[in-house]
C-alpha positions in Angstrom: -24.7 3.2 15.3 -26.1 4.3 11.9 -25.6 8.0 12.5 -22.8 10.2 11.3 -19.9 7.9 11.6 -17.8 10.0 9.4 -17.8 13.0 11.7 -15.4 11.4 14.1 -13.4 10.4 11.1 -12.6 13.9 10.0 -12.4 15.6 13.4 -10.6 12.8 15.0 -8.1 12.6 12.2 -7.6 16.4 12.1 -7.1 16.7 15.8 -4.6 13.9 15.6 -2.9 15.7 12.7 -2.9 19.0 14.4 -1.1 17.7 17.3 1.2 15.7 15.0 2.3 19.0 13.4 4.0 19.8 16.7 6.4 17.0 16.5 5.7 13.8 14.5 5.0 15.7 11.2 8.3 17.5 11.6 10.5 14.6 12.4 13.0 14.6 9.6 15.1 11.9 8.1 16.9 10.6 10.1 16.7 12.3 13.5 16.2 16.1 13.6 13.0 18.1 14.0 11.7 21.6 13.6 8.7 23.3 15.0 5.5 24.0 13.1 6.1 27.7 13.0 9.5 27.1 11.5 8.4 24.8 8.6 7.6 27.6 6.2 10.6 29.9 7.1 12.8 28.4 4.4 12.8 25.7 1.7 15.3 23.8 3.8 12.9 23.6 6.7 10.1 22.6 4.4 12.4 19.8 3.0 13.0 18.7 6.6 9.2 18.5 7.1 8.8 16.6 3.8 11.4 14.1 5.1 9.2 13.7 8.2 6.4 12.5 6.0 8.7 10.0 4.3 9.8 8.7 7.7 6.2 8.4 8.9 5.8 5.7 6.2 7.8 3.2 8.1 7.8 4.2 11.8 5.5 3.6 14.7 2.2 5.3 13.9 -0.3 3.8 16.2 -0.9 2.4 19.7 -0.4 -1.3 18.8 2.7 -3.1 17.7 2.3 -3.6 14.0 0.9 -0.2 13.5 4.1 0.6 11.8 3.5 2.5 8.6 2.6 1.6 5.0 4.3 -1.7 5.0 2.1 -3.0 7.7 -0.9 -1.3 6.1 -0.1 -3.4 3.0 0.0 -6.5 5.1 -3.4 -5.6 6.6 -5.0 -5.3 3.2 -3.6 -8.6 2.1 -4.7 -10.4 5.2 -8.3 -9.7 4.2 -7.7 -11.5 1.0 -7.0 -15.2 0.5 -3.3 -15.4 -0.3 -1.5 -15.0 3.0 -2.0 -18.0 5.2 -1.6 -18.5 9.0 -0.7 -22.2 8.9 -0.6 -23.1 12.6 -3.6 -23.5 14.9 -1.5 -23.0 18.0 0.5 -20.1 16.7 0.2 -16.4 17.1 -3.1 -15.0 16.1 -2.0 -11.3 15.8 -4.3 -9.4 13.4 -6.3 -12.5 12.7 -9.4 -10.2 13.0 -8.5 -8.9 9.6 -8.5 -12.4 8.1 -11.9 -13.0 9.7 -13.4 -9.8 8.3 -13.9 -8.5 11.8 -11.4 -5.6 12.2 -12.6 -3.4 9.4 -16.2 -3.9 10.5 -15.7 -3.2 14.2 -16.2 0.5 15.1 -14.1 0.2 18.2 -11.1 -1.6 16.7 -7.7 0.2 17.2 -6.4 -1.0 13.8 -9.4 0.5 12.1 -8.8 3.9 13.8 -5.1 3.7 13.0 -5.5 3.1 9.3 -7.9 6.1 8.9 -5.8 8.3 11.0 -2.5 7.4 9.3 -3.6 8.7 5.9 -5.3 11.8 7.2 -2.1 12.6 9.1 -0.2 12.5 5.8 -2.9 14.6 4.1 -2.8 17.2 6.9 1.0 17.4 6.9 1.0 17.7 3.1 -1.5 20.5 3.2 0.9 22.6 5.3 3.4 22.4 2.5 0.9 22.7 -0.4 -0.8 25.8 0.9 2.3 27.6 2.2 5.3 26.8 0.2 4.9 29.5 -2.5 5.5 32.2 0.1 8.7 30.6 1.4 12.0 32.1 0.5 14.2 29.8 -1.5 14.8 28.4 -5.0 11.7 27.9 -7.2 13.0 24.4 -8.2 13.0 23.4 -4.5 9.5 24.8 -4.1 8.2 22.9 -7.1 9.8 19.7 -5.8 8.3 20.1 -2.3 4.8 21.0 -3.5 4.9 18.3 -6.1 5.7 15.6 -3.6 3.1 17.0 -1.1 0.4 16.9 -3.8 1.4 13.4 -4.7 1.1 12.4 -1.1 -2.3 14.0 -0.7 -3.7 12.4 -3.9 -2.2 9.0 -2.9 -3.6 9.2 0.6 -7.1 10.1 -0.5 -6.9 7.2 -2.9 -5.9 4.8 -0.2 -8.8 6.0 2.0 -11.6 6.0 -0.7 -10.7 2.5 -1.8 -11.4 1.2 1.7 -14.2 3.4 3.1 -16.1 4.1 -0.1 -18.0 1.8 -2.3 -16.1 0.6 -5.4 -15.7 2.9 -8.3 -17.9 1.8 -11.2 -16.6 3.2 -14.5 -20.0 2.7 -16.2 -21.8 5.4 -14.2 -21.4 8.6 -12.2 -20.3 7.6 -8.8 -22.5 9.5 -6.5 -22.1 7.0 -3.6 -20.4 8.3 -0.5 -16.6 8.2 -0.3 -14.5 10.0 2.3 -14.0 13.6 3.3 -11.7 15.6 1.1 -9.2 17.6 3.2 -7.6 20.5 1.3 -7.3 22.9 4.2 -6.5 21.9 7.8 -9.5 22.6 10.0 -11.0 21.3 13.2 -14.5 21.5 11.7 -15.7 18.0 10.8 -16.1 17.6 7.1 -18.9 15.5 5.4 -18.1 12.6 3.0 -17.7 13.7 -0.5 -19.0 11.4 -3.3 -16.7 8.8 -4.7 -16.6 10.7 -8.0 -15.6 13.9 -6.2 -12.8 12.2 -4.3 -11.4 10.7 -7.5 -11.7 14.0 -9.3 -9.6 15.6 -6.6 -7.1 12.8 -6.5 -6.5 13.2 -10.3 -6.2 16.9 -10.0 -3.5 16.6 -7.3 -1.6 13.9 -9.2 -1.7 15.9 -12.5 -0.3 18.9 -10.8 2.3 16.8 -9.1 3.4 15.3 -12.4 3.9 18.8 -13.8 5.8 20.1 -10.9 8.1 17.0 -10.6 9.0 16.8 -14.3 12.4 18.3 -13.7 13.2 16.8 -10.3 16.0 14.3 -10.1 16.4 12.3 -6.8 19.8 12.0 -5.2 21.3 10.6 -2.0 21.1 7.3 -0.1 17.4 7.8 0.6 16.5 9.1 -2.9 13.8 6.5 -3.5 12.0 7.5 -0.4 11.1 10.6 -2.3 8.4 10.8 -4.9 9.6 11.7 -8.4 7.6 12.0 -11.7 7.8 8.2 -12.3 6.2 7.5 -8.9 3.5 10.1 -9.5 2.8 8.5 -12.9 2.6 5.2 -11.0 -0.1 6.6 -8.7 -2.0 7.8 -11.8 -1.8 4.3 -13.3 -3.2 2.8 -10.1 -6.0 5.3 -10.0 -6.9 4.9 -13.6 -6.9 1.1 -13.3 -9.3 1.4 -10.4 -11.5 3.8 -12.4 -11.5 1.4 -15.3 -9.9 4.1 -17.5 -8.0 1.5 -19.4 -6.2 3.7 -21.9 -5.1 6.2 -19.2 -3.9 3.3 -17.0 -1.8 1.8 -19.8 -0.2 5.1 -20.8 0.5 6.1 -17.2 2.0 2.7 -16.3 4.3 2.9 -19.4 5.4 6.4 -18.5 6.0 5.4 -14.9 8.3 2.5 -15.7 10.3 4.4 -18.3 14.0 4.1 -17.6 13.4 1.6 -14.8 14.8 -1.9 -15.2 13.5 -5.2 -13.8 15.6 -6.9 -11.2 17.7 -10.0 -11.9 16.7 -13.5 -10.7 19.5 -13.4 -8.2 18.2 -10.1 -6.7 14.7 -11.6 -6.5 15.7 -14.0 -3.8 17.6 -11.6 -1.5 14.8 -10.6 0.8 12.9 -7.6 -0.7 14.6 -5.3 1.8 17.0 -3.1 -0.3 15.9 0.1 -1.8 18.9 0.1 -4.2 17.2 -2.7 -6.1 16.9 -1.3 -9.7 13.3 -2.3 -10.0 12.1 -0.4 -6.9 10.6 2.9 -7.9 9.5 4.0 -4.5 10.2 2.7 -1.0 11.0 3.5 2.6 14.8 3.6 3.3 15.5 2.6 6.9 18.9 3.1 8.4 20.3 0.5 10.8 20.5 2.7 13.9 16.7 3.3 13.6 15.8 -0.2 14.7 12.1 -0.3 15.2 12.1 -3.7 16.9 8.5 -5.0 17.0 7.1 -1.8 15.4 8.1 -3.0 12.0 6.8 -4.6 8.9 9.6 -7.1 9.0 8.6 -8.1 12.6 5.4 -9.4 11.0 6.2 -10.4 7.5 9.9 -11.5 7.4 11.0 -15.1 7.6 13.8 -14.5 10.0 13.2 -11.8 12.7 13.0 -13.3 16.2 9.5 -12.2 17.1 6.8 -14.3 18.6 4.7 -13.8 15.5 7.4 -15.1 13.1 8.5 -17.9 15.4 5.1 -19.3 16.1 3.0 -18.3 13.0 5.3 -18.0 10.0 3.5 -16.6 7.0 2.8 -18.9 4.1 1.4 -18.5 0.6 -1.9 -19.9 -0.6 -0.8 -23.4 -1.8 -2.9 -23.1 -4.9 -0.9 -20.1 -6.1 2.5 -21.8 -5.4 1.5 -25.1 -7.0 0.4 -23.3 -10.2 3.8 -21.7 -10.7 6.3 -23.1 -13.1 9.3 -24.8 -11.6 11.5 -22.5 -13.6 9.8 -19.4 -12.3 12.3 -17.7 -9.8 9.3 -16.5 -7.7 8.6 -20.1 -6.7 11.9 -19.9 -4.6 10.6 -17.1 -2.3 8.3 -19.6 -0.7 9.5 -23.1 0.4 7.3 -26.1 -0.2 8.4 -27.8 3.1 9.9 -24.9 5.0 13.1 -26.9 5.4 15.4 -24.2 3.7 13.9 -21.1 5.2 16.2 -19.0 7.4 14.0 -19.1 10.5 14.7 -17.4 13.8 15.9 -19.5 16.8 13.1 -21.8 17.8 11.0 -20.9 14.8 8.5 -23.2 13.2 8.8 -24.7 9.7 5.6 -25.0 7.7 4.7 -26.0 4.1 4.7 -23.1 1.6 6.6 -20.9 4.0 7.4 -17.3 3.2 11.0 -16.3 2.6 10.2 -13.4 0.2 10.8 -10.9 3.0 13.9 -11.0 5.2 14.8 -8.6 8.0 18.4 -7.5 8.6 18.9 -10.4 11.1 17.1 -12.4 13.7 17.8 -9.5 16.2 17.4 -6.6 13.9 14.0 -5.9 12.3 15.2 -3.2 9.9 14.8 -3.4 6.2 13.8 -1.1 3.4 10.1 -1.4 2.5 9.0 -1.7 -1.1 6.1 0.6 -2.0 6.2 0.6 -5.8 8.0 -1.6 -8.3 8.3 -1.6 -12.1 6.8 -5.1 -12.2 3.4 -3.6 -11.0 3.5 -1.2 -13.9 3.9 -4.0 -16.5 1.0 -5.8 -14.9 -1.2 -2.6 -14.9 -0.3 -2.0 -18.6 -1.0 -5.7 -19.4 -4.4 -5.7 -17.6 -5.5 -2.3 -19.1 -4.6 -3.4 -22.6 -6.4 -6.7 -22.2 -9.6 -4.8 -21.1 -9.2 -2.6 -24.2 -9.2 -5.6 -26.4 -5.5 -5.1 -27.3 -4.5 -8.7 -26.7 -1.1 -8.4 -28.5 -0.2 -5.4 -26.4 -1.3 -7.1 -23.2 0.6 -10.2 -24.0 3.8 -8.3 -24.8 3.7 -6.3 -21.5 3.2 -9.5 -19.6 5.9 -11.2 -21.6 8.5 -8.5 -20.8 7.9 -9.2 -17.1 7.5 -12.9 -17.2 10.4 -13.7 -19.5 12.5 -12.0 -16.8 11.0 -14.1 -14.0 10.9 -17.4 -15.9 13.4 -18.1 -18.7 11.0 -20.8 -20.0 8.0 -18.6 -20.2 6.6 -18.2 -23.8 4.5 -15.4 -25.2 0.9 -16.0 -24.1 -1.6 -17.0 -26.7 -4.6 -16.3 -24.4 -7.2 -13.6 -25.2 -10.3 -12.3 -23.5 -11.1 -13.6 -20.1 -8.4 -16.2 -20.2 -5.8 -13.5 -20.7 -7.2 -11.4 -17.9 -7.1 -14.5 -15.6 -3.5 -15.1 -16.5 -2.5 -11.5 -15.7 -4.4 -11.5 -12.5 -2.7 -14.7 -11.4 0.7 -13.2 -12.0 -0.4 -10.1 -10.2 -1.3 -12.1 -7.1 2.0 -13.9 -7.1 4.2 -10.9 -7.9 2.7 -8.5 -5.4 2.1 -11.0 -2.6 2.5 -9.2 0.7 2.6 -5.8 -1.0 -1.0 -4.8 -0.3 -3.1 -5.1 -3.4 -5.2 -8.2 -3.0 -8.2 -6.8 -1.1 -8.4 -3.7 -3.3 -8.0 -5.8 -6.4 -11.0 -8.0 -5.5 -13.0 -4.9 -4.6 -12.2 -2.9 -7.8 -12.9 -5.9 -10.0 -16.2 -6.6 -8.1 -15.1 -10.2 -7.4 -16.1 -12.3 -4.4 -13.8 -13.5 -1.7 -13.4 -17.3 -2.2 -11.1 -19.2 0.2 -12.5 -22.6 -0.6 -10.2 -25.5 -1.6 -6.9 -24.0 -0.2 -5.1 -27.1 1.2 -2.9 -25.3 3.7 -5.6 -23.0 5.1 -7.1 -23.5 8.6 -10.8 -22.8 8.9 -10.3 -22.1 12.6 -8.0 -19.2 11.6 -10.0 -17.6 8.8 -13.5 -18.3 10.1 -15.0 -16.9 6.9 -14.5 -18.4 3.4 -16.9 -16.6 1.2 -18.0 -12.9 0.9 -20.1 -12.1 -2.2 -19.0 -9.3 -4.5 -20.7 -6.0 -3.7 -21.6 -7.1 -0.1 -21.7 -4.3 2.4 -18.7 -5.9 4.2 -16.4 -4.6 1.4 -16.8 -1.1 2.9 -14.8 -0.3 6.0 -16.7 1.2 8.9 -15.8 4.6 10.4 -14.4 4.3 13.9 -16.6 5.3 16.8 -14.1 8.1 17.8 -14.6 9.6 14.4 -18.4 9.4 14.7 -18.3 11.1 18.1 -16.1 13.9 16.9 -17.6 14.6 13.5 -21.4 15.0 13.3 -21.2 15.5 9.5 -20.1 11.9 8.9 -22.5 9.3 7.6 -21.7 5.7 8.7 -21.4 2.9 6.1 -24.1 0.1 6.3 -23.6 -2.0 9.4 
C-alpha cells in the first residue's frame, strides 16, 4: 500500500480526461456539443469548449449522487472541519465518512477518486485550449480571453489538488515535500509527483499569465459570472499567496480582485445564496431552470428546502459556538435559525437547533440554484488577515471593518492587535464562508489542529473523531488505488 500511489492518480485521471474530451469536455452551456477534433477549428468552437468547463463545475461529475461539481467539493472540504453539524442520530448519514476523517484516507473510496479526477479533468480540458488556441483562426481578443481563462482554470485546479494531497506549504522554507503531478501536456504516461514548491511555482506562472491575458476582457450575458475575468484571476492569486504566507502579495491581490465589486445588502444576504446576479458574487456557476440536476446537486445536500432524503432527515446546522458568538445585530445570524422553527423545510422535514437556511434551492421540487464560488467578502477577509500577519493592524482593522459594518450596523472598528486580531478575522471567516469550502484548507494552511470539543449540538456518534493534531499525516489525502494501479511513478502519502 506504500508504493507508487500517485501513478494511478496521473494515469487514471488522464485516461478519464482523454475520454472526457470526446463528450463531457465539449458540452457547452447550455446544451450543445462539438467533437474534440472540432474544438480548435475556430474561436467560436473553442469558446463552446470553454463553456463546457464552466458547466462541469455544477453538473454530475462522478458515480455517486453528490458528486456534483465544485459546490459539492466545497461541502466535502467543510465536512472535514468542525462547523457543519449533522444534528440527528437517526437521520441520513450521507458523506459522514468525511466528518469521520475516513473518506480521504480510504484508497478505495469513490469520493476520493472523484475529487482527484474532477480537477485533473479540468486541467486536461484546459490544456487543449492553452496549447492549441494560438493556431486557431479568429480574433486575437477572443484567443486571449480563451487562453486566459484556461490558464486560470489550470492554475486553480492544481492549487485545489496540492492543498489536499500535498503537505502544507511552509513559507519559512523551500517546500521540497511531495505535492501532485503537474500536467501541462495531455499524456497517457503516468507523471511523478512534483514538489510542493514546484507546483506552486507553476500555479503562479499560470495565474500571472492569465491576469495579463484577461486584462481587457469584459464579461457579458446572463451567464457572465460563470466566466473567469481578471478580478477572479486576482482572487485566485490572493488565495494562493495567503496559503504561501506571502502576506503582502495576498493583500495586494485581494484588493485588486475586489476592485469595482460591491458588497451585498442585508436584504440580499437572506435570500438563499443562489443568485449569480448578486453584486457581491465575483465568480459562480449559473444554472438555468431547465437543467434540473435533481439529486446531483449542491442544493440537494446543502439547501434548507429541497425535498431530498438528506435534507428532510439530516438538515445541516452550524456549530452552535459560532452562532452563539455572533452579535444579535449581525445579519448573518439570520441565515441559521436557533430553533429551526422558521426554516422553509421541505414536506416532512425535520427541524433542529441552529438549522441552516443560508442556502435555498429553487423550490422543494427543484434543486437548481446558482453556486457561489468567489465573493468580495472573502477578498476583504484575505486582505485583513494578510495585513494582520504583516503587523499592519490599522490596515487589517479597516479591511475587516468595511466588511463587518456592512453585515452588522452596530459593529465598531476593532481595537484588537496581534493574535487577538487574527482570531477575530478567522472567526468572521468561518462564519462568512460557512459551506463554501474553506475550513479544512484553512486549518491545514495555518497548521492548526482539528478541535471539535465542546460543541453543544454535535453528536459524537456522527463525527466519531474530535481531535486531529496539527501536522498529523491525516491532513494529507491518500491517492486512490486506481491511480496507484495505473501510474507506477506515484508515491503514496503516509498511510
